[in-house]
N, C-alpha and C positions, 0 to 999 in steps of 0.2 A: 360705446356711449353714443347716444343719438346727438346729432348736431343740427342746427338750423341752417347754417351755410358755412362753407369752408373759409378758412382764414390762412393766409400765407405763412404766418408765424404765430405761435402761441406757446404758453407754458401752463401746464396743468399741475397743480400741487394739491395733494390730498394727504390726510393724516389718519392712519388706522390706530386707534387706541385700543388694541386688543390685549386686555389683561386676562390672564387665566385666573383670575382672581375670583383667577384664571383668568397678558398680559397683560396685557395685555390683560368694596363691597357693599327692592322693597322688603322688606322685613315682613314677616308674616307670622300669624299665630298658627303653629302646627297643631295637629289634633292633640288636645289635652294639655297644651302648654304654650309658653310664650315663644316668639320667634327668637328672642335672645338666647334662650336655652335650647332652641331647636326642638321643642316639644318634650313631653314627658319621657319619650323613649330615647332621647339624645344621649350619646355616650362620648366621653373624651377619647381621642385617639390614643392617648397614653403618653409615655415618655419615649424619646428617641432611643433606638438601639445603637445608633452611631451619629455623631455630629462632626462634620468636617471642620477642622480648626481654622482654616484660612478663608478669607472672604472672596467673593466674586462681585463684579460690577453689576450684573443682572443675569438671571437664569429664567428662561422661558419654558424649557422642557429638558428632560434627561433621558438617556437611553442606557438601561442596564444590559450588560452582556452576560453570557452564560456563566462566567466565573465570578460574578457578583460585582465586578468593577463597573464604573459608570462613565459614559461619554457625556461631557458637558460643554456646551458652547457658551462663551461669555462675550457677547457682542460689544459691550462697552470696554472690556479689556482687550478685545481683538484677538482672542486666543481660543483654540479648541483644546480641551483637556481630557486626559484619561485619569479618572479619580478612583483611588482605592479608599473607600470609606473606613474599612477596618484598620488599615495601617495609618490613615491620616496623611496620605501622600498623593501628589498629583504630578503628571508630566504633560508637557505640551506636545500636541500632535501636529505635524506639518509646520509650515512657516507662513508668514505674511507675504503676499505678493499676488501676481496675476497669472503665473505660470502653472504647469502641472504640479499637483501636490501642494498648492498654495491657495490661500484664501485672504479675503479682506472683509472683516466684520462678520465672522460666523455667527448666525443668529439662533437657529434651532437645530436639533438633531432628532432623527426619526428612525425606528427600527426597520431594516430590510431583512431579507431571508438570512437565516443563520445568525451570525454575529456581525453582519455587514450593516452599515449605517448610511443614512442619507443626511447630508449637511446642507442647510440653507446658507449660502454664501452671499449675503446682502451686498457687500462692497463690490463684488464682481457680477452681481445680478444673475446668479446661476445656482443650480443644484450641483453638488459635488458628492460623488459616491465614494465610500471608504469600505474596503473589504475587512474580513475578520482579523487580518494581520495588520490593520491600520495603514494599508497602502491606498493611496488615492487613485481613482480610476476615471470613468467617464463623467462628463459634465453635460448639463442641458440648461437652457435659459429659463429664467423665472417668469418671463412675459413674452407675449407675441401680439401682433395686431397693431392697429392704429386707433388712438383714442377718439378720432373723429368718426370712425365707422365701427369700432368694436375692439376694445383692449382687453386681453385676457391676462390676468396676473395670478400666478400660481403660488401665492403665499399660503402655506399649508394651514388649514384648520385641522387637518389630520392626514395620515398616510396609512393605507391599508396594507395587508400582508403581501399583496401583489406589487406594491410599490406605486400604486396610483395615488395621486395627490388630490385632496379635496379642498376647495378654496371658494371664497366669496366671489360672486360675479360683480364686476365693476358696473356701477350705474350712475347716470347723471353726468355732469361735467360740461364744460364749454359754454356755461351760461344757460343751459336748458333747465327745465323743471326737474327738481330732484325727486326720484322715485321714493316710495315709502316701503318698498320691499326689494330684496335682492335674491339672486339665484344661488343655490348650493350646487357647485360644479364638481364633477369627477373628471380629472384631467390625466391623460396618459402622458407621462414624462417623455420628452424627446419629440413625439409626434404632435403633441398638443391636441389630440382628439378629445373632444369635450362632450360629456353627457350632463344634462341638467337633472339633478336628483329631486329637487323641490324648491320651494320658496320660503324665505323667512323674513320677518319684520325687521326693518332697519331702525337704528336710532334716529331721532330727529337731528337735523343738521342745518347749518347755515352756509350760505354760499356768497362769496364776494367776487365781483368781476371788475377788473380795472384795465386800463390801457386803451389804445385805439383799435380800430377795426383790423389793422394789419399787424398788431403786436399786442395780443390780449393775454391777460393773466387771470386764471380762474382758480380761486382758493376755496376748498370745501373743508369744513370742520364740524365735528359732532357736537351736539348739546350734551354735556356730561350728565350721566345718570338717567337719561331719558330711556323709556322702555324699548327694549330690543329683544328679539328671540335669540337664544344662545344655542349652539350646536357643536357636535363633535363626532368622531368617527371611531368605530370598533375595528379590530383587526380583520374581520370577515367582510368589511365594506358596508356594514349597516351604519346608518346615520341616525344619531339621536338629536332631537330638537326639543328644547324647552320653550313652550309658547308663553309669551309674557302677558297676554290678555287675561287669562284665567289661571296661569301657572299649572299647566299639565304638560306631560312629556309624551312624545311620539317617537317610535322607532320606524324608520323607513328601511326596509330590508332590501338586499341586492336585487331581488326579483320585482321590486316596486310595491310590494304589499306594505301596509301601514298598520302598526299596532299602537293604539292610543290609550293612555292611562287616565285615571280619574283626576279631576282638579285637586290641587293642594291648597287648603285655605291660607290666606295671607292678608295682612293689613299693611299698606304702604307706610314706610317710615318717612316722617317729615324731614325735609332737607334744610338743615340749619347751617350755621357757620362751621361747626365741627365736622359735619358730613362733607361740606365742600372742601375743607382743608384736608380731610382724610383722602378724598378722591385725588386731589392735586398731589399729595404725597405718594399715593399709589402709582400715579402716572410717572412720577420720577423714578420710583423703584423698578418699574418695568422698562426703563430706558427711554420713556417719553413717547412710546408708540413708534410706528414705522411710517416714515415719510416717503412718498413716491413722487418723483418729479419727472414729467415727460416733456421734453422740449423738441419742437419741430421747427427747423429753420431751413428755408430753401429746399424743402422736401426731405431733409435728413432728420431722422428721429433718434433720440437718445433717451433711454429710461434709466433713472438712477434710484436706488433704494438706500435708506439709511435708518437704522435704529436711533431714535432721538429726534426724529422729525427733520424738517428741511428749513430751519429758521435761518433767515438771511443775516448777514453780518450787521452788528450794531443793534439787533432786536433784543429786547430784554425778555427774560422768562415771564410767562403769563402769571397773573394772580387770579384769585377767585372772582374779582370784579371784571375780568376780561371775558367771562363766559356768561351765556344765558343758562338758567337752571330751571328745571321743573319743580313743582311743589313737593312731590314725594318720590322716593326711590321705587324702582320696579322690584318685583319679588326676588330677582336673582341677578348676579353679575352677567354681563353680556359677552364675556370672552369665551374662549374655547372650553367646552365641556370635556373633562378628562374621563376616559373609559378604562377600567381596570382589566386585567387578563381574564377575569370571569365574565366579561361583557356587561358589567354594571356601570352606569353613568353616575358621575359625581358632580352634582350641581351646587355651586356655592350660593348660599342665600345672602341677600342684603340684610344687614342688621344695623342698629344704631351705631354711631361712631364709637370706637373704643371697645366694643364688645367682642366676644370670642368669634373667630372664624367658624362658620357653620356650613356643613355639606349635607345635603339630602342625597341619598343613594337610591337609584332606581334600577330594578332588574329588567330582564328581557321582556316582561309583560308591561313595562312602563309604569309599574307600581312602586311607590316608595317603600323600601324595605328596611332602611336604617337612616339614622342621622348621626353624624359625627362632628365633634367640635375640636378645635385647636386654639391655643392661646392667640390673642390678637397679634397682628403683624406676621401672620404665616399664611401660606397657600400651598396647595397640592400641585406638583408639577409633573408627576409621573409615577409609574409603578414598575415593579420587577417581579421576580419569583418570590411571592409571599411578602413583598415589601411595598411600602408607600414612601415616596420621596417628597419632601416638604422644603420650601424655602422660608427661612426666617430672616427678618430685617432688624438691624440694630438702629440706634438713634441717628446714625449717619446715613441710613438707607442702604448700607452695604448688605449684600445677600450672603447668607450662610446656608449650606445644604445639610439637611437632616434626613435620616432614614428611620422609618417606623416599621413595626411588624404589622402586616395586613390583619385587621381585626376579623375574627370569626363571627359569622352570623350577621 
């Protein structure tokens, strides 16, 4: 992050509201039909082949292993689970703590080679690897650098088959001008060797600076539902980007070549009270975004992460009147784009409040090949061998995991 001049002590707090609604839902008229219906070719994903009977606090991603069981991190519950969808059972993996084989607020899980798994341990600000027998191994930090000269935060937007992490580049902060675009980074875990894959449009944000010159606090918050490019990662390291200006999809291949698809027609959905309330409810279901607090005092730096933000004691939960809002929704959600095992990108469309969740699916040529719908209050969180995993929310915003058959065609 660029700075204008150094300060002996400061605190930087920022909030990532990454819904995969992907975290972490503009509407648009698809060819031949309304956005609400996803167009004339839209199909319902169907009914679940399995529904897990117990709830989770929040689920961001799942990792199916070869025997069909699923590794699930529940950051609000503070537990890492091995879930058997067919039997309707789950068991806790590891324990809470800071030592070997322990974690504090496990947030997401990602596939590594074979049946091994990468766990994002927010509470300990580290990655934690787990082998096929569910034994914990090496750890590596989630961040490196100094926010005054360049902070790298490896919160995954995706992880490729080689174990490289893809993350958003941090921009702005410390009272400087906020950038309108961010970098898509490929980060080698452990060494933090970084390659910039490309750039993406950021959401509009507000920045508040308080305190004196020797003890400054900088707070950065997004403007909800403002247009932002969304992106995700395939197993081979290809990066898919949905561009918000005209809603088209690009694939950036590992060799740097770019495949760009045609624009998808859309009309922005006007943002009324229902859309604002739905956004706020979705924020709560995702755990409230990830708060990052970097404190430097007398040259010593400490970085803390937490799902649920970094609200100070005594602060009340925000209401819709606490935010700035644009006039209309962007064409799609700005969270992580999920990519299935066939290398197809699932982009969730914005629709009017209360309507069915709608996903446009793009193939390797960046062309939309299908549109699928799910009942409202559901989102896709991952895939397995011929399976689609979906989180459903009840009236109390508890998360329930469902498994669907991957549609053909």
